[in-house]
C-alpha positions as a Python dict, from the first residue, in 0.01 Angstrom:
ca = {
    (1, 'M'): (0, 0, 0),
    (2, 'T'): (118, -281, 230),
    (3, 'S'): (361, -520, 65),
    (4, 'L'): (273, -889, 68),
    (5, 'P'): (467, -1130, 291),
    (6, 'T'): (745, -1310, 105),
    (7, 'V'): (754, -1685, 159),
    (8, 'G'): (1009, -1948, 64),
    (9, 'V'): (831, -2280, 8),
    (10, 'V'): (1019, -2610, 29),
    (11, 'V'): (855, -2930, -94),
    (12, 'L'): (1051, -3252, -45),
    (13, 'T'): (992, -3559, -261),
    (14, 'Q'): (1153, -3879, -383),
    (15, 'G'): (939, -3868, -696),
    (16, 'K'): (735, -4174, -600),
    (17, 'R'): (399, -3995, -554),
    (18, 'P'): (345, -3778, -864),
    (19, 'A'): (-29, -3738, -816),
    (20, 'D'): (12, -3636, -453),
    (21, 'L'): (295, -3399, -545),
    (22, 'A'): (81, -3234, -812),
    (23, 'R'): (-203, -3192, -563),
    (24, 'G'): (28, -3035, -306),
    (25, 'L'): (183, -2797, -557),
    (26, 'A'): (-159, -2691, -682),
    (27, 'S'): (-257, -2604, -325),
    (28, 'I'): (61, -2398, -288),
    (29, 'L'): (15, -2209, -612),
    (30, 'A'): (-344, -2128, -509),
    (31, 'Q'): (-226, -1937, -199),
    (32, 'Q'): (-347, -1579, -178),
    (33, 'D'): (-207, -1259, -24),
    (34, 'V'): (153, -1385, -20),
    (35, 'R'): (448, -1379, -261),
    (36, 'L'): (592, -1727, -302),
    (37, 'D'): (931, -1864, -405),
    (38, 'V'): (870, -2237, -450),
    (39, 'V'): (1127, -2513, -486),
    (40, 'V'): (1080, -2889, -511),
    (41, 'V'): (1374, -3085, -375),
    (42, 'G'): (1422, -3424, -536),
    (43, 'N'): (1584, -3651, -278),
    (44, 'G'): (1783, -3878, -506),
    (45, 'W'): (1634, -3757, -836),
    (46, 'Q'): (1587, -3450, -1053),
    (47, 'P'): (1229, -3316, -1045),
    (48, 'T'): (1083, -3258, -1390),
    (49, 'A'): (756, -3140, -1548),
    (50, 'L'): (691, -2895, -1265),
    (51, 'P'): (423, -2624, -1291),
    (52, 'E'): (517, -2275, -1400),
    (53, 'G'): (657, -2082, -1108),
    (54, 'V'): (808, -2389, -939),
    (55, 'R'): (1178, -2474, -958),
    (56, 'G'): (1337, -2813, -908),
    (57, 'V'): (1655, -2896, -718),
    (58, 'G'): (1789, -3248, -769),
    (59, 'L'): (2006, -3424, -512),
    (60, 'A'): (2228, -3702, -643),
    (61, 'E'): (2134, -3929, -353),
    (62, 'N'): (1869, -3950, -85),
    (63, 'L'): (2019, -3744, 198),
    (64, 'G'): (1726, -3802, 430),
    (65, 'I'): (1431, -3583, 517),
    (66, 'P'): (1599, -3317, 734),
    (67, 'A'): (1895, -3266, 502),
    (68, 'G'): (1668, -3252, 199),
    (69, 'R'): (1460, -2977, 356),
    (70, 'N'): (1773, -2784, 450),
    (71, 'R'): (1896, -2798, 90),
    (72, 'G'): (1566, -2651, -19),
    (73, 'V'): (1599, -2359, 221),
    (74, 'D'): (1929, -2273, 54),
    (75, 'H'): (1744, -2219, -276),
    (76, 'V'): (1451, -2002, -169),
    (77, 'S'): (1416, -1645, -52),
    (78, 'G'): (1159, -1484, 175),
    (79, 'E'): (1098, -1360, 526),
    (80, 'W'): (894, -1672, 600),
    (81, 'L'): (934, -2043, 531),
    (82, 'F'): (663, -2294, 448),
    (83, 'F'): (758, -2664, 453),
    (84, 'L'): (522, -2912, 284),
    (85, 'D'): (573, -3284, 228),
    (86, 'D'): (489, -3424, -113),
    (87, 'D'): (191, -3625, 18),
    (88, 'A'): (38, -3324, 198),
    (89, 'S'): (-169, -3030, 75),
    (90, 'V'): (-349, -2730, 223),
    (91, 'P'): (-717, -2687, 132),
    (92, 'S'): (-748, -2318, 216),
    (93, 'P'): (-601, -2064, -28),
    (94, 'R'): (-526, -1847, 276),
    (95, 'F'): (-345, -2114, 475),
    (96, 'V'): (-2, -1948, 452),
    (97, 'A'): (-137, -1593, 493),
    (98, 'D'): (-344, -1697, 797),
    (99, 'S'): (-43, -1870, 954),
    (100, 'I'): (166, -1556, 906),
    (101, 'D'): (-114, -1331, 1038),
    (102, 'L'): (-125, -1544, 1352),
    (103, 'M'): (247, -1498, 1415),
    (104, 'V'): (237, -1126, 1334),
    (105, 'K'): (-43, -1077, 1589),
    (106, 'H'): (138, -1298, 1841),
    (107, 'P'): (511, -1237, 1784),
    (108, 'E'): (598, -1469, 2072),
    (109, 'I'): (499, -1760, 1844),
    (110, 'G'): (792, -1884, 1636),
    (111, 'L'): (638, -2180, 1453),
    (112, 'V'): (284, -2285, 1354),
    (113, 'Q'): (169, -2641, 1287),
    (114, 'P'): (-186, -2693, 1155),
    (115, 'R'): (-440, -2960, 1240),
    (116, 'V'): (-390, -3258, 1009),
    (117, 'V'): (-689, -3424, 843),
    (118, 'D'): (-719, -3722, 612),
    (119, 'P'): (-946, -3587, 338),
    (120, 'S'): (-1091, -3932, 266),
    (121, 'G'): (-1283, -3918, 592),
    (122, 'V'): (-1106, -4200, 780),
    (123, 'T'): (-1028, -4153, 1147),
    (124, 'N'): (-730, -3924, 1191),
    (125, 'P'): (-439, -4067, 1394),
    (126, 'R'): (-412, -3913, 1740),
    (127, 'R'): (-35, -3881, 1695),
    (128, 'W'): (-103, -3589, 1461),
    (129, 'V'): (-200, -3383, 1767),
    (130, 'P'): (143, -3334, 1930),
    (131, 'R'): (19, -3316, 2290),
    (132, 'I'): (33, -3565, 2577),
    (133, 'R'): (-328, -3483, 2661),
    (134, 'K'): (-466, -3495, 2309),
    (135, 'G'): (-805, -3338, 2372),
    (136, 'E'): (-1005, -3222, 2072),
    (137, 'A'): (-805, -3199, 1750),
    (138, 'D'): (-944, -2854, 1669),
    (139, 'A'): (-828, -2708, 2004),
    (140, 'S'): (-518, -2487, 1976),
    (141, 'S'): (-232, -2489, 2227),
    (142, 'N'): (139, -2467, 2291),
    (143, 'V'): (324, -2779, 2176),
    (144, 'F'): (676, -2911, 2220),
    (145, 'S'): (710, -3122, 1907),
    (146, 'V'): (562, -3088, 1561),
    (147, 'W'): (432, -3302, 1279),
    (148, 'E'): (676, -3194, 1010),
    (149, 'G'): (458, -3241, 700),
    (150, 'A'): (325, -2883, 693),
    (151, 'L'): (448, -2591, 899),
    (152, 'V'): (517, -2219, 871),
    (153, 'M'): (777, -2013, 1057),
    (154, 'P'): (985, -1696, 1023),
    (155, 'R'): (1307, -1759, 837),
    (156, 'R'): (1510, -1576, 1104),
    (157, 'V'): (1374, -1821, 1364),
    (158, 'F'): (1456, -2121, 1145),
    (159, 'D'): (1808, -1993, 1085),
    (160, 'A'): (1860, -1947, 1459),
    (161, 'T'): (1764, -2311, 1525),
    (162, 'G'): (2055, -2428, 1309),
    (163, 'G'): (1812, -2594, 1067),
    (164, 'W'): (1668, -2942, 1058),
    (165, 'A'): (1878, -3210, 1232),
    (166, 'E'): (2054, -3362, 931),
    (167, 'P'): (2208, -3666, 1107),
    (168, 'F'): (1860, -3791, 1203),
    (169, 'F'): (1774, -3885, 840),
    (170, 'Y'): (1415, -3965, 948),
    (171, 'A'): (1210, -3933, 1271),
    (172, 'H'): (1202, -3685, 1558),
    (173, 'E'): (1355, -3392, 1372),
    (174, 'G'): (1035, -3204, 1453),
    (175, 'I'): (1101, -3242, 1826),
    (176, 'E'): (1446, -3087, 1802),
    (177, 'L'): (1320, -2804, 1583),
    (178, 'A'): (1046, -2727, 1835),
    (179, 'W'): (1287, -2734, 2130),
    (180, 'R'): (1520, -2493, 1955),
    (181, 'V'): (1234, -2255, 1882),
    (182, 'W'): (1144, -2261, 2252),
    (183, 'D'): (1512, -2201, 2331),
    (184, 'Q'): (1486, -1864, 2152),
    (185, 'G'): (1230, -1748, 2409),
    (186, 'L'): (946, -1818, 2164),
    (187, 'R'): (657, -2061, 2161),
    (188, 'V'): (553, -2338, 1920),
    (189, 'W'): (183, -2331, 1840),
    (190, 'Y'): (-60, -2600, 1725),
    (191, 'A'): (-330, -2409, 1537),
    (192, 'G'): (-645, -2619, 1542),
    (193, 'E'): (-829, -2376, 1316),
    (194, 'L'): (-578, -2423, 1032),
    (195, 'V'): (-591, -2745, 830),
    (196, 'A'): (-352, -2952, 622),
    (197, 'H'): (-452, -3269, 437),
    (198, 'H'): (-251, -3591, 459),
    (199, 'P'): (-338, -3959, 421),
    (200, 'A'): (-358, -4158, 743),
    (201, 'I'): (-62, -4392, 683),
    (202, 'E'): (119, -4565, 968),
    (203, 'P'): (488, -4470, 1004),
    (204, 'T'): (568, -4834, 1082),
    (205, 'R'): (542, -4895, 706),
    (206, 'H'): (909, -4793, 694),
    (207, 'S'): (1142, -5084, 769),
    (208, 'Y'): (1379, -4853, 957),
    (209, 'Y'): (1109, -4691, 1171),
    (210, 'Y'): (1183, -4870, 1498),
    (211, 'R'): (1560, -4837, 1477),
    (212, 'L'): (1567, -4468, 1386),
    (213, 'N'): (1289, -4390, 1632),
    (214, 'A'): (1513, -4515, 1914),
    (215, 'R'): (1847, -4387, 1785),
    (216, 'N'): (1713, -4038, 1730),
    (217, 'R'): (1544, -4033, 2070),
    (218, 'V'): (1887, -4084, 2228),
    (219, 'W'): (2040, -3829, 1992),
    (220, 'L'): (1778, -3571, 2093),
    (221, 'A'): (1906, -3597, 2448),
    (222, 'K'): (2274, -3601, 2351),
    (223, 'R'): (2241, -3301, 2120),
    (224, 'N'): (2003, -3080, 2316),
    (225, 'L'): (1946, -3158, 2684),
    (226, 'P'): (2148, -3066, 2992),
    (227, 'W'): (2336, -3378, 3101),
    (228, 'L'): (2150, -3382, 3433),
    (229, 'I'): (1817, -3457, 3265),
    (230, 'A'): (1928, -3632, 2945),
    (231, 'P'): (1927, -3982, 3106),
    (232, 'L'): (1582, -3913, 3253),
    (233, 'Y'): (1446, -3830, 2910),
    (234, 'V'): (1592, -4142, 2748),
    (235, 'G'): (1488, -4357, 3044),
    (236, 'S'): (1128, -4241, 3036),
    (237, 'W'): (1097, -4313, 2665),
    (238, 'T'): (1264, -4652, 2707),
    (239, 'G'): (999, -4746, 2960),
    (240, 'I'): (720, -4617, 2736),
    (241, 'Q'): (838, -4815, 2435),
    (242, 'V'): (887, -5136, 2635),
    (243, 'L'): (526, -5110, 2753),
    (244, 'R'): (400, -5009, 2409),
    (245, 'W'): (564, -5294, 2218),
    (246, 'A'): (582, -5563, 2486),
    (247, 'R'): (385, -5796, 2259),
    (248, 'N'): (603, -5724, 1955),
    (249, 'P'): (948, -5873, 2026),
    (250, 'A'): (1074, -5800, 1672),
    (251, 'A'): (988, -5432, 1711),
    (252, 'L'): (1160, -5419, 2049),
    (253, 'R'): (1474, -5584, 1911),
    (254, 'A'): (1493, -5328, 1633),
    (255, 'W'): (1419, -5046, 1877),
    (256, 'F'): (1693, -5149, 2120),
    (257, 'G'): (1935, -5188, 1830),
    (258, 'G'): (1874, -4822, 1752),
    (259, 'W'): (1894, -4734, 2124),
    (260, 'W'): (2246, -4879, 2146),
    (261, 'A'): (2345, -4711, 1822),
    (262, 'G'): (2229, -4379, 1964),
    (263, 'W'): (2474, -4406, 2253),
    (264, 'R'): (2762, -4546, 2047),
    (265, 'E'): (2744, -4327, 1739),
    (266, 'P'): (2814, -3951, 1721),
    (267, 'A'): (2500, -3740, 1711),
    (268, 'G'): (2644, -3464, 1492),
    (269, 'G'): (2725, -3191, 1739),
    (270, 'R'): (2581, -3061, 2063),
    (271, 'R'): (2399, -2735, 2137),
    (272, 'R'): (2237, -2758, 2478),
    (273, 'I'): (1911, -2579, 2540),
    (274, 'K'): (1919, -2339, 2835),
    (275, 'W'): (1791, -2426, 3180),
    (276, 'V'): (1550, -2135, 3154),
    (277, 'T'): (1407, -2305, 2845),
    (278, 'V'): (1354, -2626, 3042),
    (279, 'W'): (1172, -2417, 3305),
    (280, 'R'): (958, -2235, 3045),
    (281, 'M'): (861, -2563, 2882),
    (282, 'A'): (774, -2713, 3221),
    (283, 'R'): (559, -2413, 3311),
    (284, 'A'): (389, -2431, 2971),
    (285, 'G'): (292, -2793, 3031),
    (286, 'R'): (566, -3031, 2922),
    (287, 'P'): (922, -3041, 3053),
    (288, 'P'): (1164, -3223, 2819),
    (289, 'L'): (1148, -3542, 3022),
    (290, 'V'): (872, -3727, 2834),
}
């Protein structure tokens, strides 16, 4: 008899969306053909009234999204990891098993992100498809960044990345995680046939969005890229944002405030990806320049 895959599940929440959290946990507990170890991390609070089979880990303060997820990993066991945000859910009871089957059949894949759908039927944001050439949302492909709200990966691969980028607090941690999976000689895969549900809410609702978007873009380069191409990466994104928000001076001011902070402030350590990784990413469709 084949043993079931063991999966550590980390759900991160600030406790502000109890109905969404309950929906997400119900979708986790409905998963079939896997053995789950589920923890809810309360970023700045102690989770209570959790379903049977779910443990809570309370953090005294909000440490940010990447650090909160990392704390959750410390409290779960399993060969695989499944990260789910508290406002996301997975409609298929075989979502986790199907994600694992995909990576078992294709061991060169080190991380799987599903297609993201707003279940209310509104138009899904194109940013949820992490490709330059978006194409059809249900088309699968290699990707070089991930939407972090729902993803599955082997624990050994996650451990080798060094974990989520804790200094980032919010924004772009999925880019660094993807780059560090590629740096292991693996691929990151957008699986259009797998689905996660999430409401279509604009990230600009966060007051710190523009500042952290820019700061962390600079930190991505400082932490991960060879110095020869790091300025090219930051420069290309500076040009993109200037064009994107040319008619929003307040957004640009906040963005450039973060840009300067990114250069001035320490990024929390450097671990450069290999030149061969840059070459593999370029051959696969997206060098780390844009």
